[in-house]
N, C-alpha and C positions, 0 to 999 in steps of 0.2 A: 361582075355577075358570075363569071366562070368559077371563081373561087368559092362562091356560095353554093354552087351546084355540086361540089365535091361531096361524095358520100363518106361518112365516118367508117374507118376501117377498125375492126375490133381485133385486138391481139392479146396474147398472154405474155406478161413481162415480169422479170425478176431481176434482182441485183446479183452481183457476183457472190456476195456473202450470205445470201438467203436462198432457201430451197422453195419457199412459197411463191407461187405465181399469181399475179393479179390481172384481172381483166381490165383492159383500158381501151378507150376509143379515141381516135384522132383522125383528122383529115389529111395531115401531112407529117413528115418526119420531124420537122421543127416543133410542131405542137406536141408530138409524142415525147420528144426529149424534154421539153419544158415540164410536162405533167410527170414524167418519170423521175426527173431530178427532184421535183417537189415531194413526191411520194417517198422516195428512198433517201431524201436529204443528201443528195450528191451535188457537189459544185458543178454548175452548168459548163464552166470553161473546160474544154478538152474532153467533155463527155461524149459518148457515142453509143450506138446500139448495134448489136450483131445478132445473127441467127444462133439460137441455142444449139441447133444440130451440128453445125460445122464451124462456127465462129466467123462466118462471112459478115463483113461490116456493111451496114445498110447505107444506100444512097437514097435520094428522094425518088428516083425512078424505080429502084428496087422495092422501096416501101410501097409504092402504088401497085406493084404487081403481086404483093403478098396475098395469100389466101386468108380468109378470116380465121381467127384463132391460131395464127402462127405463133410459135414460141420464140421469145426474144430475151436477150440479156442486156441490161444497161450497165455500161462500164464507166468508171471515173477515168481521169486523164492517164494515170499510170497503171491501170489495170489491163489485163489481157484475158482472152477466152479462146480456147482452141476447139470448142465443141463439147459434146456430152462426155467425151473421154476425159476431159478436165474434171468434170463432175465426179467421175469414177475415181480419179486420183484424190480428190478431196475426201471422198468417202473412205478410201483405204487409209488415209492419213488421219482420220477422225479418231479421237480417243474412244476407248471401249464404253459402251452404254451411252452414247451421245443421245441425249433427249431430243435434240433438234432433228437428227436423222430418223430416229424411231417415230417421232410424231409425224414427220413428213411422209414416211413410208405407210404408216397406218392411215393417214388421210387419203393417200392415193389408192390404197387398197379398198377403202370403203366406197370409193367412187368408181373404181375400175370394173368393167363388165367383161373384158376379154379374159377367158380362162388362162391363156398363156401368160398374160401379164400378171394376173392374180397369183399364178404359181411362182413367177419370178420375184414378186414382191413378198410373197409368203416365205420363200427361201431366204430372202434378204433379212427379213425380220427375225427368222429363226437363228441366224448367225449373229445379228447385231445385239439382240436381247440376250446377252451373255453374262451369266453369273459365275463364270469359271473361277473368279478370284475368291469366291466363298468356298469353304471346306466343311464347316460344321452343319449338322442338321438344323440347328436353331437359326442359322443364317440364311437358309434356302429350303424352307419346308416343302415347297412345291416339288423340288428335285427328288425328295425322299418319299413322295406320295406312292403308296403301295409297297414300299421297301420295309422289311422287318425292322422293328425298333432297336434291335441290338446293334445296328449299324449307326454309329454316331458321326462318321465322316464319309465324304465321298470316296476318298482313297481306299478306305476299308472295304466299302462295298465293291469298288472296281477290282480290288485284289481278289475278293470272293468270287466275282464274276469270272475272272480268269481261271481261278482254281477250279471252279465248277466245270469249265470247258475241259481242262486237263483231266479232271476226275472222270469225265465222260469218256475220254479217250482210253483211260485206264480200264473202265468197265468193258469197253469193246475188246481190248487186249485180253482181258480175263475171260470173256465169253467165247473168244476164239478157240479156247481149249475144247469146246464141244464139237469142233470140226475134226479133231484128231482122233483117229480110230484105235491106234495101238495104245494099250494101257501104259506101258513103260514110257513111251514117248510123251504121252499126255502128262504123266507124273513129272517128267523132267521139265516140261513146259511150265507147269504150275509152280515149280520151284523157282523158275526164272521170273515168273510173274510176281512172286513174293519179294524177290530182290528189287524189282522195279518199284513196287509199292513202298518198300523201305527207303529207297533213294528219293522217291517223290515226296515222302514225308519229310525227309531231311532237307529237300529243296523247297519245302512249303508249296508244293504243286505249282511252282513257277508263277505264283500269283503276282510277282514283281513286274511281269510284263505289262500289266494294265495300271499299275500303281505309280502315279506321277511323283510321289514322294521318294521313290527309290533312286539309287544312283543312276546317272545317265546311261551307263553301259548296260544296265540291267532292265531298263524299261523300254517300251516301244513308243512312248509318247514324249512330248516336250514337257518341261516342268509346269507349263500351263494346262496340259492335258490334251494337246492336239495330237491326233493319230493320222498318219499318212498311209494310204494304201501302198503296199509294196509290189503291186502288179501281179498278174497271173503267174502260175507256176513256171511258165516257159518264157517269161519276160524279166528283164532286169529292173524295170520300174513301171509304175502305173502310167499308162499313156493318157488317161483322162484326168490325172492329178487329183484323184479323190482324197478328201480329207474330212475329218470330223472331230469335234470336241465333245465327248459325252459328259464331261464335267460342266458344260456350259448351261444346259437346261434339260428338262425332263424329256422333251421330244427327241433331242439328240441322243440321249441315253438309250431310249427305246430303239432308235434307228441303228445305233451301234451294235445292238444285239443281232442284227442281220449280217454284220461283217463276220468273216470266217478266219479262223486260224487253220489254214489249208496246208496239208502235207504235200510237199513237192513230190517226193517219192511216196507213193500212196500206201497208206497204212494196211488196209485189208487186201488190196490187190497185189502188193509187192513186199512190204517190209515183213509182215507176219508170216507169209508163206516162205520167205527166205530164211527166217529164224527157225521155223519148223524143219525145213530142209537141212539146215546146218546142224540141228540137233540130231537128225536122223543119221547124218554122216559122221559126226564127231561127238566127243564127250563134252559135257557142259563146260568143263575147265578149258577147253580149247576155243570156245566161242567168245568173240569180243562183244560182251554185253554192253559195254560203254557205247559202242557204235550204235547198237540197236536202240538203246535208251534215248540217245540223242535224236535219232530219226523219229522216234515216236512222240517225244515229249518236250523237245527244246527247239529254240530258234534256229538250230543248225539245219532243220528240215521243215520248220513251220514258217509260213508267210501270212501276215495279216492282210486280208484282201477285202475290198468292197464286194458286195454280192454280185455286182455286174462283172467283176474281174475273176469271179470264182468259176473256173471251168470244171464241170462235173464229168466230162468224158475221161477216158483213160489217158493217163499222163505219159505212159510208155517210158518211164524212167526206172532204171534198175539200181539195186544196191551195189556198192563198190565191192567187188569180189576180194580186193586186196585188204579190205577192212573188216570182213566178216569174221575172220579168225584172229585169235589173240596172239600178240607178239610180246614176249617178255613177261615180266611180273604183273599179275592182275591187281586191280585196285581194291582197296579195302572193302568198299560197299558190295562187292561181288563175292566175298568170301562165303556168304550164306549159301551160295549156289554150289 
């Protein structure tokens, strides 16, 4: 009679190779094993059940103490489970665009009420639903939504994206002439600006930085399109391990626009004032314009950083006094100055 009085315990159970969980009721562990093996078509011999959370194997006594809706995993004889960390490992080893993982995440998202968990699931879907292997507009029209029709490939648009940022820096350099009061000094400065423009045109405004089809040493991303935050100006690397692939989907592309090409030695606070001061004290021909060009427009002084790692306060870094003035013969692109 005591066996008949036992109350059904309701649990959520899954197999090792499935993400979907099934509700199941049983009065004891033996009954749960029998039902689970039948559902998942697992041989009963050597099978066992453990906690999803940490992999603890259930005994009859442990089973009776479980709360309702406990999450469990049914294992065949040679299978093992070390907890939800194992699930994460499976996820990381899953091939790109796995329909199984995407469907499971969408299913959880539709039922989830917790804002925190919805955010985590949303971020997961953002990175799993990845079309980075496509390049042409015709293969991923959603990615090109709102982008001018002249761009036929993702790489072409990303190159333009980078060029636009560098052009913006050039406009700031040009407009800085308005702060110079002495006419002769302003004229000298504008001649230097013309040289910078000529060199930028020759370098195609360094659009290669965002173009995944460029050579490895010229781009800031992997050949798949992944960018990694290089950390704040005063750090050697990103402590938060920020990364993004704007080639993957439209939302990632929009989010990437918030990342900054940050000047370690600041453009307006430090580099341009140092250039004007050098002009004031020396002739154009004595100034190392290669050095200033690199500080203003190249990776020598630019770091790609996530918006969180972009420190907007004063950097307090100075130009290298040993590099401000030219040594030896000048390079060809500066002859115009």
